[in-house]
N, C-alpha and C positions, 0 to 999 in steps of 0.2 A: 450575524455570526462573524467573529473576528478571524481574519486570515492569518496564516502563519507569519509571525513577526519578521519584518524585513531585516531587522538588526541581527537576526540569527542566520541570515544568508551571507555567505562569503562574497567578497568582491569578485565579480566576473562569473558568479554562479547564477543559474537560472532555474526557477521553479517550473517543473513540468506538470506535476499533479499536486493538489492540496485537497485531500479528501477528509470528510468527517466520517465517523462510523455509520454504517447502515442503520436504518431505523429498527432493525432486528435487535439492536443494542438495548431497546426498551421492552423486550418481550416479557420480562418478569413483571414490569409495571402494568403492561396491558393485561396480563393474566390476573394480577391482583385487582386491577380496576374492574374487570369483569366479575370477579367474585364479590367485590364490594357492591356492585350494582344489584346482583342477585340478592345479597343480604338486605339491601334497602327495600327491595320489592317484598321479600318474605316477612321481614320484621316490622317494618313501619306500618303496613296495613292501611286501613282507612284514615282519612285526614283527621277524624275526631279521636284517634287513638291517644293514649297517654303520652305526655311529653317524655316520661321516663323511658319509654320504649325507643324514642328517637335519640336520646342522649348518647348511647354508645355509638350509634351510626354517625352522629355529628363529630365525635372525637375521631373516629376512624377516617372520616373524610378529611379532617384537618391534617392528620398524620400522613395520609396518602398524598395530599397536595404538596406537603413539605418534602416528602420522599421524591415525588416527581420533579420538583424544582431543583433539588440537589442533583438528581441524575441528569437533568437537562443541562445544567451548568457544567457538569463533568463532560457531557457529550460536546458541548460548545467549545470547550478548551482541550479537546482531544484532536490531534492532527496526525494524519498519515501523509507524509510529503515525499515526493520523488523529485529530485533535482537532476541536473545533468552531471552531478558528481557523486551523489549519495542518496540513500534511503533513510528517512528520518521518521521516528515515531515520538510524539511528545504529548503528555497529558498532565493534568493537575491544575488546580486553581491557586492554591496557596503553596503547598509543597508540589514540586515538579518531578516528573520522571520521564526520562527520554532514552531512546536507543538510536544509534547512528551506524549505518553500514556503508562504507565507501564502495562505490561500484566496482573498483578494481580489485576488491577483495571478495566479491560474490562468486561462489562456486556453483550454486544450484538454487533454483527457486521452485517450490511446490505449492500448489493450492489444493484445497479440499472444499467440497460443497455437498451437503446432504441434499436429498431430493427436493425438499421444500425450500432450501436455500437457493437452489438453481432457479426455482420458480420466481423468487423475489429478488434475485441478483445479489446475494450475499455469500460470504464464505470466509475461510481463513487462509492466510498466506504464511509460508515458512521459508526463510532465507538462510541457506547455509553459507557461511563465510569463513575466510581464513583469519582466525583470531582466537582470543581466549574463550569467548562465549560459544563459538561454534555455530549455533543456530539461534535465529530470532524468529519468534512466532507472533503474528498479528491477527487479531480476531475481528469479526464483523467488518471486513473489508468490502467495499462496493465493487462488484464485478471483478473478483480476484483474477480470473483468467485474462481479462483485458489488461489489468495492472501488471500481471506477469509478463505479458508480451511487451508492454511499454518499457519495463525495466530492462528486458533483453535488448531492446532498441537503443536505449540510453547507454547500456554497457558497450555496445558496438561503437556508438558515437564517441564515447569516452576513450575507448581503446585507440581509435583513429587519432583523436586529439593528442593523446600522450605519445603516440608514435611520431607525430609531427614535431612535438616538443623535443623528443630525443634526437631526431634528425637535425633540427636546428642547433641543438646544443653541440652535437658532434661537428657540425659545419663551422660553428664559431670557435670551437676549441682547436680545430685543425683546418685553418684557412687554406693550407696548401693542397688539401684534397679537392678543392673546388666546390661548386654548388652541389647540394644533395640531389640524387636522381629524381627525375620527374615521376609523377604518379603513375604514368602508363606502364613503364617497365616493372614497377613494383606491384602492379595491380594483380598479376596472376598468382604469385604466392600468397598475397593477402586474401584473395578470394578463395583459394584452395584451403587456406587455414580456416576461414569462416565456414566453409561447407563442412569441413571435418568437425568443427564445433557443433554445427547444426545436427550432424549425424549422431553425435554423442547425445545431444539433448533429445533427439527422436528416440534413440535406444533406451533412454532413461524414462521415456513417457512424458517428458516436460512439454513437448509439442506434438501435434497430430501429424499424420502422414501428409494431409493436405497442406498444412502450414509449412512442413519441411519442403515439399515439392515447390510450393509457391516461392518461398524464400530462396531456394536453390536456383530456380529459374531467374529470379531477380539478380542474384549475384553473378550468374553466368553471363547475363546481358552486359555486365560491366567489363568483361574481359575483352 
C-alpha cells in the first residue's frame, strides 16, 4: 500500500496520520460476494450438472473479481492524512480528487457512528472550516473519535507555533522593544484561552465531560 506521496508534503511539514479507509469501504462487495456464493450453491448443483448451468455463474464470478480489483485499487490510492499543518483527503488512480483544510481554519469537528460502526471502529468525520466550502465530509474513517481528538491536539500545537512566529516577527521588526516575553508570564492567559475553547467544545458536544475535565486539569498544571 503506497504511503501518501512525500512530494506533496511541504517543507518543514510532518505527517501525523496517514489512514486508508476502513474495511467497511467494501461492504457492498461483501454483500454481492455473499449473494454470488448462494447463487453458486443453488444453481450449480451436482458436479455432473450441465455446463450451461455453470456458464452464467462463471461470467458473474469474472465480473465480480474485476469489480473487487477496481475497488481495491481505489481503496489503495485513497488517503486521509493529518499533518501538523492541515487535513488532507486524496483519492483517485488516473483522475485525482483532493480536499485540504488548513488547521488554522478549522472551526469545528464532528464525527458520527452508527451502532455497528462503533463495534467495528468506523465512522464519518465532518470538518467545518472558514472558507468557501464551509464543511468537508469524510466517510469510512478509522476510529473517527480518536482522529477528532488528534486533530484538536494538532490545532493546539499549530496555534502555539504560529504565536511563536508572530512574537519573533514583532521582535525582529521592533528591536528596540527588546526580547519577547518569556513563556511563563504569558502562560496564564494562554491557558485561560485554551480552557475557554475546551468549554465551548464541551458545550457543543464535541468532547465528553471526562475529556474536558482531564484536559482542563492538564492545562491548569502548566500555570
